[in-house]
C-alpha positions as CSV (number, residue, x, y, z in Angstrom):
1,X,113.7,156.7,80.7
2,X,112.7,158.9,83.7
3,X,110.9,158.2,87.0
4,X,108.3,160.4,88.7
5,X,106.3,160.1,91.9
6,X,102.6,160.6,91.2
7,X,99.6,160.8,93.4
8,X,97.6,158.4,91.4
9,X,93.8,158.6,91.5
10,X,91.4,155.8,90.5
11,X,90.6,157.7,87.3
12,X,94.3,157.9,86.4
13,X,94.7,154.2,87.2
14,X,91.8,153.3,84.9
15,X,93.4,155.3,82.1
16,X,96.7,153.5,82.5
17,X,95.0,150.2,82.6
18,X,93.3,151.0,79.3
19,X,96.9,150.8,77.8
20,X,97.3,147.2,79.2
21,X,97.7,145.5,75.8
22,X,100.5,143.0,76.6
23,X,100.5,141.5,80.1
24,X,99.8,138.4,82.1
25,X,96.3,137.6,83.3
26,X,95.1,139.6,86.3
27,X,95.1,137.6,89.5
28,X,92.0,138.9,91.3
29,X,93.1,137.6,94.7
30,X,96.3,139.7,94.5
31,X,94.2,142.8,93.5
32,X,92.0,142.2,96.6
33,X,95.0,141.9,98.9
34,X,96.5,145.2,97.6
35,X,93.1,147.0,97.8
36,X,92.8,145.8,101.4
37,X,96.2,147.4,102.2
38,X,95.1,150.7,100.6
39,X,91.9,150.8,102.6
40,X,93.7,149.9,105.8
41,X,96.3,152.7,105.2
42,X,99.1,150.2,104.8
43,X,100.2,151.3,101.3
44,X,103.9,152.1,101.1
45,X,106.2,153.3,98.4
46,X,108.9,150.6,98.2
47,X,110.8,151.9,95.1
48,X,108.9,149.6,92.8
49,X,107.6,151.4,89.8
50,X,104.6,151.2,87.4
51,X,106.3,150.9,84.0
52,X,105.1,152.6,80.9
53,X,106.8,151.6,77.6
54,X,108.1,153.9,74.8
55,X,104.9,153.1,72.8
56,X,102.8,154.2,75.8
57,X,101.7,150.7,76.8
58,X,101.5,149.5,80.4
59,X,104.4,147.0,80.9
60,X,104.2,146.5,84.7
61,X,101.9,147.4,87.6
62,X,98.4,146.2,86.5
63,X,97.7,144.6,89.9
64,X,98.6,147.8,91.8
65,X,96.5,149.9,89.4
66,X,93.5,147.6,89.6
67,X,93.7,147.7,93.4
68,X,93.6,151.5,93.3
69,X,90.5,151.4,91.2
70,X,88.9,148.7,93.5
71,X,89.7,150.6,96.7
72,X,88.6,153.9,95.1
73,X,91.5,155.8,96.8
74,X,94.4,157.8,95.6
75,X,97.9,156.8,96.6
76,X,101.5,157.8,95.8
77,X,103.0,155.7,93.1
78,X,106.4,155.7,91.4
79,X,106.0,155.6,87.6
80,X,108.8,154.9,85.2
81,X,108.2,156.4,81.7
82,X,109.7,155.5,78.3
83,X,110.9,152.1,79.4
84,X,112.2,149.9,76.6
85,X,109.3,147.8,75.5
86,X,111.5,144.6,75.3
87,X,112.1,145.0,79.1
88,X,108.8,143.2,79.8
89,X,110.7,139.9,79.3
90,X,112.8,140.7,82.4
91,X,110.1,142.1,84.7
92,X,109.1,140.1,87.9
93,X,111.7,137.3,87.2
94,X,113.4,137.7,90.6
95,X,112.7,135.9,93.9
96,X,110.1,137.5,96.1
97,X,110.9,138.1,99.7
98,X,108.7,135.9,101.9
99,X,107.3,136.6,105.4
100,X,109.8,134.2,106.7
101,X,112.6,136.2,105.1
102,X,111.2,139.4,106.7
103,X,111.1,137.9,110.2
104,X,114.5,136.4,109.8
105,X,115.9,139.8,108.7
106,X,114.2,141.2,111.8
107,X,116.3,138.9,114.0
108,X,113.8,136.3,114.8
109,X,114.7,132.6,115.1
110,X,112.4,129.9,113.8
111,X,111.2,132.4,111.2
112,X,109.5,129.8,109.0
113,X,107.4,128.3,111.8
114,X,106.6,131.7,113.1
115,X,105.4,133.1,109.8
116,X,103.2,130.1,109.0
117,X,101.6,130.2,112.4
118,X,101.0,133.9,112.3
119,X,99.3,133.4,108.9
120,X,96.9,131.1,110.7
121,X,96.3,133.7,113.4
122,X,95.6,136.5,110.8
123,X,93.1,134.3,109.0
124,X,91.5,133.4,112.3
125,X,91.1,137.1,113.2
126,X,89.3,137.6,109.9
127,X,86.8,134.9,111.0
128,X,87.9,132.6,108.1
129,X,89.9,130.0,110.1
130,X,89.1,126.4,109.1
131,X,92.3,124.7,109.9
132,X,93.6,124.9,106.3
133,X,96.7,126.6,104.9
134,X,96.7,129.9,103.2
135,X,96.1,128.4,99.7
136,X,93.0,128.5,97.7
137,X,91.4,131.2,95.6
138,X,89.8,133.3,98.4
139,X,91.7,136.5,98.8
140,X,90.7,136.6,102.5
141,X,93.1,133.7,103.1
142,X,96.1,135.5,101.5
143,X,98.3,137.2,104.1
144,X,100.9,139.8,103.2
145,X,104.3,140.1,104.8
146,X,103.2,143.4,106.4
147,X,100.2,141.6,108.0
148,X,102.4,138.9,109.4
149,X,104.7,141.4,111.0
150,X,101.8,143.5,112.3
151,X,100.3,140.3,113.8
152,X,103.6,139.6,115.7
153,X,103.7,143.2,116.9
154,X,100.1,142.8,118.3
155,X,100.8,139.3,119.6
156,X,104.4,139.3,120.9
157,X,103.9,136.2,123.0
158,X,103.4,134.2,119.8
159,X,107.2,133.8,120.0
160,X,106.7,131.8,123.2
161,X,104.2,129.5,121.4
162,X,106.7,128.8,118.7
163,X,109.4,128.0,121.2
164,X,107.0,125.7,123.1
165,X,106.1,123.9,119.9
166,X,109.7,123.3,118.9
167,X,110.6,122.1,122.4
168,X,107.7,119.7,122.5
169,X,108.3,118.4,119.0
170,X,112.0,117.8,119.8
171,X,111.1,116.0,123.1
172,X,108.6,113.9,121.2
173,X,111.0,113.1,118.4
174,X,112.0,109.7,119.9
175,X,108.4,108.6,120.1
176,X,105.4,109.2,117.9
177,X,106.1,112.9,117.6
178,X,103.8,115.8,118.3
179,X,101.8,114.9,115.2
180,X,100.5,118.4,114.5
181,X,102.4,120.5,111.9
182,X,104.2,123.7,113.0
183,X,101.7,126.1,111.5
184,X,98.6,124.6,113.3
185,X,100.7,123.5,116.3
186,X,102.1,126.9,117.2
187,X,98.7,128.6,116.5
188,X,96.9,126.2,118.8
189,X,99.4,126.5,121.6
190,X,99.0,130.2,121.5
191,X,95.2,130.2,121.4
192,X,94.8,127.5,124.0
193,X,97.3,129.1,126.4
194,X,95.3,132.3,126.3
195,X,92.3,130.4,127.5
196,X,94.0,128.3,130.2
197,X,97.8,128.3,130.4
198,X,98.0,125.3,132.8
199,X,95.6,123.1,131.0
200,X,97.2,124.0,127.6
201,X,100.6,122.9,129.0
202,X,99.1,119.5,130.1
203,X,97.2,119.1,126.8
204,X,100.3,119.5,124.6
205,X,102.6,117.5,126.9
206,X,100.1,114.7,126.7
207,X,99.9,115.0,123.0
208,X,103.7,114.8,122.8
209,X,103.7,111.7,125.0
210,X,105.3,113.5,127.9
211,X,102.3,113.1,130.3
212,X,100.0,110.0,130.7
213,X,96.2,110.2,130.6
214,X,93.4,107.7,131.1
215,X,92.0,105.9,128.0
216,X,88.8,108.0,128.2
217,X,90.7,111.3,128.3
218,X,90.1,113.5,125.2
219,X,93.9,114.0,125.0
220,X,94.5,110.2,124.9
221,X,91.8,109.8,122.3
222,X,93.3,112.5,120.2
223,X,96.8,111.1,120.4
224,X,95.6,107.6,119.5
225,X,93.7,109.1,116.5
226,X,96.7,111.0,115.2
227,X,99.0,108.0,115.7
228,X,96.6,105.9,113.7
229,X,96.5,108.6,111.0
230,X,100.3,108.6,110.8
231,X,100.4,105.0,109.6
232,X,97.1,105.1,107.5
233,X,97.2,105.0,103.8
234,X,94.5,107.6,103.4
235,X,95.6,110.6,105.6
236,X,93.3,113.0,107.3
237,X,93.0,116.4,105.8
238,X,94.5,119.3,107.7
239,X,91.0,120.7,108.2
240,X,89.9,117.4,109.9
241,X,93.0,117.3,112.1
242,X,92.3,120.9,113.2
243,X,88.7,120.1,113.9
244,X,89.4,117.1,116.1
245,X,92.2,119.0,118.0
246,X,89.7,121.7,118.8
247,X,87.0,119.2,119.8
248,X,89.5,117.4,122.1
249,X,90.7,120.7,123.6
250,X,87.1,121.9,124.3
251,X,86.3,118.6,126.2
252,X,89.6,118.6,128.1
253,X,89.3,122.3,129.1
254,X,85.8,121.6,130.5
255,X,87.0,118.5,132.3
256,X,84.8,116.1,130.2
257,X,85.6,112.6,129.0
258,X,85.7,111.5,125.4
259,X,82.9,108.9,125.1
260,X,83.8,107.9,121.5
261,X,86.4,108.3,118.8
262,X,87.0,111.8,117.7
263,X,85.4,112.5,114.3
264,X,84.7,115.4,112.0
265,X,82.1,114.4,109.6
266,X,81.2,115.7,106.1
267,X,78.8,118.6,106.3
268,X,79.5,119.2,110.0
269,X,80.0,122.8,111.1
270,X,83.7,123.6,111.9
271,X,84.1,123.7,115.7
272,X,84.9,126.9,117.7
273,X,87.1,127.2,120.7
């Protein structure tokens, strides 16, 4: 076996893919994410290789090759030639490094909360935010480790939002809790604070039960809605929770009252803030 660095063109990638006779099904979402990295100039050689077996078949690297074709750009790739064909049973059986791992290695505390909140921020910047997690089949909702780190570099005060979330959640632990998960919670704290720091502080302190509001306040209405959801048999979807949080914030920021129970109905357009 020998390894060589090659400037791989889309034509060369197509030729290697034509030898893809024994491999797992291609995940199109993964191809789209890698192609996006190539187009954005974020492709890096990490030491991972495209592997070609003794019989000339492609053993590993189909997603990288398909991304090169999709992006229609040439990039440097390490290729391992004459790999024992039986090695395919041992390829990609390790544990992948998560965004949380990368942030933790970088010296950040609360890396798990920070990574999940930053994913929400990246998706929001793409114009795809709907209050849901990063799952689903749309490649636009998949966020790479590099994109998470890049988001933190561009938004260094997101660290403060995570610390605020953890502090409020801890303070609320003896009561009903903050009632918004860490991913959405830290994301909303960051976004609302950019709009109005003072009002955002009041909003989340009220939600955590650390500040009292009148019964017709949108913060009071939201807290009551989320407390009811906590004990309900049929829980609200994360998308619905995100929508009513945004509705409540918009009313509160504008100094308006909540005239009725906060709702997010089927077919309704997702609110903006």
